[in-house]
C-alpha positions as CSV (number, residue, x, y, z in Angstrom):
1,M,-101.7,-112.2,142.6
2,A,-100.8,-108.5,141.8
3,R,-102.2,-107.4,138.3
4,M,-101.8,-104.9,135.5
5,I,-103.6,-101.8,136.0
6,P,-105.7,-99.5,133.5
7,P,-103.8,-97.7,131.3
8,P,-102.8,-94.3,132.3
9,C,-103.1,-92.7,129.2
10,S,-99.8,-90.3,129.9
11,R,-101.4,-88.7,133.1
12,A,-99.0,-87.1,135.6
13,T,-98.4,-88.3,139.4
14,G,-95.7,-88.0,142.2
15,V,-92.9,-90.5,143.3
16,G,-92.6,-90.6,147.2
17,G,-91.2,-88.2,149.1
18,L,-91.7,-84.4,149.9
19,P,-90.3,-81.9,151.9
20,H,-93.7,-81.0,153.6
21,T,-93.6,-81.1,157.5
22,D,-98.0,-80.5,157.7
23,P,-99.3,-83.6,156.2
24,A,-102.7,-82.2,155.6
25,Q,-100.9,-79.5,153.0
26,A,-98.9,-82.4,151.7
27,C,-102.4,-83.9,150.3
28,S,-103.8,-81.0,149.5
29,D,-101.1,-80.6,147.1
30,I,-101.1,-83.7,145.4
31,L,-105.0,-83.8,145.1
32,S,-104.9,-80.4,143.5
33,I,-101.9,-81.2,141.0
34,F,-102.7,-85.0,140.4
35,P,-106.4,-85.0,140.5
36,G,-106.3,-88.2,138.1
37,F,-103.5,-90.0,139.7
38,P,-102.7,-89.3,143.1
39,Y,-100.1,-90.5,145.3
40,V,-99.3,-91.1,149.1
41,P,-96.5,-89.1,150.3
42,T,-93.6,-89.8,152.4
43,L,-92.7,-86.8,154.8
44,P,-89.2,-87.5,156.0
45,D,-88.5,-84.0,156.9
46,R,-91.0,-84.7,159.7
47,G,-88.5,-87.4,161.2
48,Q,-86.1,-90.0,160.6
49,M,-89.0,-92.8,161.3
50,E,-90.4,-91.7,158.1
51,S,-87.6,-92.1,155.9
52,I,-87.1,-94.7,153.6
53,V,-86.3,-98.4,155.2
54,F,-87.1,-96.7,158.9
55,N,-90.9,-96.0,158.0
56,D,-91.5,-99.6,157.0
57,S,-89.5,-101.1,160.0
58,E,-91.9,-101.4,162.7
59,Q,-92.4,-105.1,162.4
60,L,-89.2,-106.1,161.8
61,P,-88.1,-108.8,163.9
62,G,-85.1,-108.4,165.9
63,R,-85.1,-104.5,165.5
64,M,-82.8,-102.4,167.0
65,M,-81.9,-98.4,167.2
66,R,-78.7,-97.7,168.2
67,D,-77.0,-94.1,167.3
68,D,-79.8,-93.3,165.1
69,R,-79.1,-96.3,163.2
70,L,-81.5,-99.2,162.3
71,L,-79.7,-102.5,163.2
72,F,-80.8,-106.4,163.5
73,E,-80.3,-108.0,166.9
74,R,-80.7,-111.8,166.7
75,T,-82.3,-112.5,170.5
76,A,-83.9,-115.3,172.3
77,G,-87.1,-113.9,170.9
78,T,-86.1,-113.2,167.0
79,T,-86.8,-116.8,165.7
80,A,-90.5,-116.8,167.5
81,E,-90.8,-113.0,165.8
82,M,-90.0,-114.6,162.6
83,E,-92.3,-117.5,163.0
84,K,-94.8,-115.3,163.4
85,V,-94.3,-113.4,160.0
86,F,-93.7,-116.6,158.5
87,L,-97.8,-117.8,159.8
88,D,-98.8,-114.2,159.4
89,Y,-98.3,-114.5,155.5
90,M,-99.4,-117.9,155.1
91,E,-102.9,-116.7,156.8
92,E,-102.8,-113.3,155.1
93,N,-103.0,-111.7,158.5
94,T,-102.1,-108.0,157.5
95,A,-103.6,-106.1,160.8
96,P,-100.4,-106.1,162.9
97,Y,-98.4,-104.8,159.6
98,A,-100.5,-101.4,159.9
99,L,-98.8,-98.2,159.1
100,H,-99.0,-95.9,162.5
101,R,-98.7,-91.6,162.2
102,E,-95.2,-91.6,163.7
103,Y,-94.2,-93.6,160.4
104,A,-96.5,-92.9,157.9
105,S,-98.1,-89.5,158.5
106,G,-98.8,-88.7,155.3
107,F,-100.6,-92.3,154.6
108,V,-102.6,-91.5,157.8
109,E,-103.7,-88.3,156.4
110,M,-104.6,-89.5,152.8
111,M,-107.0,-92.1,154.4
112,T,-109.6,-89.3,155.7
113,H,-110.0,-88.1,152.1
114,D,-112.8,-89.4,149.8
115,L,-111.5,-90.7,146.7
116,S,-114.5,-92.7,145.4
117,G,-114.4,-90.6,142.2
118,V,-110.6,-90.8,141.8
119,P,-109.3,-93.7,139.5
120,I,-106.6,-95.0,141.4
121,L,-104.3,-94.3,144.5
122,K,-100.8,-95.2,144.6
123,C,-98.6,-95.6,147.8
124,Q,-95.0,-96.9,148.3
125,V,-93.5,-99.4,150.5
126,T,-89.7,-100.0,150.9
127,G,-88.4,-103.0,148.4
128,P,-87.1,-105.9,150.2
129,V,-83.5,-105.5,148.5
130,T,-83.5,-102.3,149.6
131,F,-84.4,-102.7,153.2
132,G,-82.0,-105.8,153.7
133,M,-79.4,-104.1,151.9
134,Q,-79.5,-101.0,154.5
135,V,-80.2,-102.9,157.7
136,V,-76.8,-104.5,159.1
137,D,-76.6,-107.0,161.8
138,N,-73.8,-107.1,164.2
139,Q,-71.3,-107.9,162.1
140,K,-72.2,-104.8,159.6
141,R,-73.1,-107.3,157.5
142,P,-76.4,-106.5,155.3
143,I,-79.5,-108.8,156.2
144,Y,-80.2,-109.4,152.6
145,Y,-77.2,-111.8,152.4
146,D,-79.0,-114.0,155.2
147,S,-81.2,-116.1,153.1
148,Q,-83.6,-116.9,155.9
149,L,-84.1,-113.3,157.0
150,A,-84.2,-112.1,153.4
151,D,-87.2,-114.5,152.8
152,I,-88.9,-113.2,156.0
153,L,-88.3,-109.8,155.0
154,A,-90.1,-110.2,151.7
155,K,-93.0,-111.7,153.1
156,M,-93.0,-109.3,156.0
157,L,-93.4,-106.4,153.7
158,A,-95.7,-108.4,151.3
159,L,-97.9,-108.1,154.4
160,R,-97.4,-104.8,154.5
161,A,-98.0,-103.8,151.2
162,R,-101.5,-106.0,151.1
163,W,-102.8,-103.9,154.2
164,C,-101.9,-101.1,152.4
165,E,-104.0,-101.8,149.5
166,L,-106.9,-102.7,151.6
167,E,-106.6,-99.6,154.0
168,M,-106.6,-97.2,150.7
169,Q,-109.3,-99.5,149.1
170,K,-111.6,-99.2,152.7
171,R,-110.9,-95.4,154.2
172,T,-110.8,-93.8,150.7
173,G,-113.4,-96.0,148.7
174,V,-110.8,-95.6,145.3
175,K,-111.5,-98.1,142.8
176,E,-107.8,-99.2,141.8
177,T,-104.6,-99.3,144.1
178,L,-100.7,-99.3,142.9
179,V,-98.2,-100.2,145.6
180,I,-94.6,-99.2,144.3
181,L,-91.8,-101.1,146.1
182,N,-88.9,-98.4,146.6
183,E,-85.9,-100.3,145.3
184,P,-82.6,-97.9,144.6
185,Y,-80.7,-100.6,145.5
186,L,-81.7,-102.6,142.4
187,A,-78.7,-101.1,140.9
188,S,-76.4,-103.3,142.8
189,L,-77.9,-106.1,140.0
190,G,-74.7,-107.6,138.2
191,S,-72.4,-105.2,140.7
192,S,-69.0,-107.2,141.8
193,V,-68.7,-104.8,144.4
194,V,-71.8,-104.9,146.1
195,P,-73.4,-108.2,144.7
196,I,-77.2,-108.9,144.5
197,D,-78.6,-112.2,143.9
198,R,-81.1,-112.4,140.9
199,D,-83.1,-115.5,142.4
200,T,-83.5,-114.0,145.8
201,V,-84.4,-110.9,144.0
202,L,-86.8,-113.1,141.9
203,S,-88.1,-115.0,145.1
204,G,-88.9,-112.1,147.0
205,W,-91.3,-110.2,144.2
206,Q,-93.0,-113.4,143.8
207,D,-93.9,-113.6,147.9
208,I,-94.9,-109.9,147.4
209,A,-96.9,-110.3,144.0
210,A,-98.5,-113.6,145.3
211,L,-100.3,-111.5,148.5
212,V,-100.9,-108.2,146.6
213,R,-104.1,-108.1,144.5
214,G,-103.8,-104.7,142.6
215,G,-101.3,-103.1,141.0
216,L,-97.5,-103.7,142.5
217,G,-94.6,-101.6,140.5
218,I,-90.9,-100.9,141.3
219,H,-89.2,-97.6,141.3
220,C,-85.3,-97.9,140.9
221,C,-84.1,-94.3,140.1
222,S,-80.3,-95.7,139.1
223,N,-79.5,-97.8,135.9
224,T,-79.8,-101.5,136.5
225,D,-80.8,-104.5,134.5
226,W,-83.6,-103.6,132.7
227,D,-84.0,-107.0,131.2
228,F,-84.3,-108.4,134.5
229,V,-86.7,-105.8,136.3
230,M,-89.2,-106.0,132.9
231,G,-89.2,-109.9,133.3
232,L,-90.6,-109.8,136.6
233,N,-93.9,-108.0,134.6
234,P,-94.6,-105.2,137.4
235,A,-97.6,-103.3,136.8
236,V,-95.4,-100.1,136.9
237,I,-92.0,-99.6,136.2
238,S,-90.9,-95.7,137.5
239,I,-87.5,-94.5,136.5
240,D,-85.2,-91.6,136.3
241,A,-85.5,-90.7,133.0
242,Y,-83.6,-87.3,133.3
243,T,-80.5,-88.6,134.5
244,T,-80.6,-92.4,133.3
245,A,-82.8,-92.2,129.9
246,K,-79.9,-93.0,128.0
247,E,-78.9,-96.1,129.7
248,F,-82.9,-97.0,129.5
249,L,-83.4,-96.7,125.9
250,L,-80.7,-99.3,125.3
251,Y,-83.4,-101.9,126.5
252,G,-85.6,-100.6,123.6
253,D,-86.9,-103.9,122.3
254,T,-87.5,-104.9,125.5
255,I,-89.4,-101.8,126.9
256,A,-91.5,-102.2,123.6
257,G,-92.2,-105.7,124.7
258,Y,-92.9,-104.8,127.9
259,L,-95.7,-101.9,127.0
260,E,-97.2,-104.4,124.4
261,R,-98.0,-106.8,127.2
262,G,-99.5,-103.9,129.5
263,G,-96.7,-102.9,131.7
264,I,-96.4,-99.1,132.4
265,I,-93.3,-96.6,132.4
266,A,-93.8,-93.8,134.7
267,W,-90.9,-91.5,133.3
268,G,-89.4,-89.5,135.8
269,I,-88.3,-86.7,133.6
270,V,-88.8,-83.7,135.7
271,P,-85.4,-83.5,138.1
272,A,-86.8,-83.9,142.0
273,D,-83.5,-82.2,142.8
274,F,-84.5,-78.7,142.7
275,R,-80.9,-77.6,142.0
276,L,-81.2,-79.3,138.7
277,F,-85.0,-78.5,138.5
278,S,-83.9,-74.7,138.5
279,Q,-81.9,-75.0,135.8
280,E,-84.2,-76.4,133.5
281,T,-87.5,-74.9,131.8
282,F,-90.9,-76.7,130.9
283,D,-89.7,-76.3,127.2
284,S,-86.2,-77.7,127.9
285,L,-88.1,-80.8,129.8
286,Y,-90.8,-81.0,127.5
287,A,-88.4,-81.5,124.5
288,R,-86.4,-84.4,126.5
289,Y,-89.5,-86.1,126.9
290,C,-90.6,-85.9,123.4
291,A,-87.2,-87.1,122.3
292,L,-87.4,-90.2,124.4
293,R,-90.8,-90.9,123.2
294,Q,-89.7,-90.5,119.7
295,E,-87.1,-92.9,120.3
296,I,-89.2,-95.3,121.6
297,C,-92.1,-95.1,119.0
298,R,-89.3,-96.1,116.1
299,R,-90.9,-99.7,117.6
300,I,-94.3,-99.1,118.9
301,P,-97.2,-96.8,117.8
302,E,-97.3,-93.4,119.7
303,S,-100.9,-94.3,120.7
304,L,-99.4,-97.3,122.5
305,F,-96.8,-95.3,124.2
306,D,-98.8,-92.7,125.3
307,R,-101.3,-94.8,126.6
308,Q,-99.0,-96.6,128.8
309,S,-97.4,-94.0,130.1
310,L,-96.8,-91.9,133.4
311,I,-95.2,-88.6,133.7
312,T,-93.1,-88.0,136.7
313,P,-90.7,-86.2,139.0
314,S,-87.7,-88.6,138.8
315,C,-87.6,-89.5,142.2
316,G,-88.6,-88.1,145.9
317,I,-88.2,-84.5,145.8
318,R,-85.5,-82.9,147.6
319,F,-83.5,-79.7,148.4
320,A,-86.8,-77.9,147.8
321,D,-89.3,-75.9,150.3
322,R,-93.1,-76.7,149.2
323,S,-92.8,-74.0,146.8
324,G,-90.0,-75.5,144.9
325,A,-91.7,-79.1,145.2
326,V,-95.2,-77.7,144.0
327,A,-93.4,-76.1,141.2
328,I,-91.8,-79.4,140.4
329,M,-95.2,-82.0,140.5
330,Q,-96.3,-78.7,138.6
331,T,-94.1,-78.9,135.8
332,A,-95.0,-83.1,135.7
333,A,-98.5,-81.9,135.4
334,K,-98.1,-79.3,132.3
335,I,-96.0,-82.0,130.2
336,S,-99.0,-84.6,130.9
337,A,-101.6,-82.0,129.9
338,R,-99.9,-80.9,126.7
339,I,-99.4,-84.6,125.4
340,R,-102.9,-85.5,126.3
341,K,-104.0,-82.3,124.3
342,S,-101.8,-83.7,121.6
343,E,-103.4,-87.0,121.5
344,G,-106.7,-85.4,121.3
């Protein structure tokens, strides 16, 4: 069963995607900038198979690629494939759900590093809502709307998440692991246009949390029903605090309660879009962070807020080259350093 992780005490880390095409360079940059809380990067600029959804699709029953699109197509063998996922889940057989280099070169590269002296390592897996809403059947209907497929999808991703944490421990020697479900489609909670059923979300979350033994969190870079999300009790909630802080802070009492029971918020205060980042300064972003910190600390002690917070870019880094990505990550690290120094 997934659990809370030790307090990060305002350390900085990254979110997911980097514009790098050299996995060795990407991992080197991460380990240099975020030595206390490194993460496994995804490298979508290396090819479509390393982008969100595609990178976790290798074991999807009925998987079809057509015109560079990922589709579900029911065939004579699909039922057997789905049954296999179910049986693998019941037996915790994670081996068939391994990541391979063509889908996750950043993960494979990070596994070559000795991280036995590092407190925690984070990786990212596509969440079942986002996966199921992005993949459609031959009627162009998202597979998440098929209850049987939604159930199998959650179990498939649970096996991937469990394999990832086992691999991180085995290969790197890291003490703690954190798997973040990348769930931008949680923004559809409460939507009448693209409705998402809360019971299906809850069931999928419970299936994944039941298999994961370390930390399990959620990244959603849009506004959503944060009461519902925090009610799931993820170890970490990763948000785009640069864009959506105003809406998120409306849930102040819920946020305070979540932090008090051991939850951690990754405040994505540094814009991951380089076009926005280039319009800001360190001082302007630090001031933004201090403003939201002050707002929450009307309800809880500053010491609790600082203990249960992470500082990150707002999302995977886009519209940047390597130097731009490094500047974004370094700014998050610099904000962290100033906050941690003020604590001391």
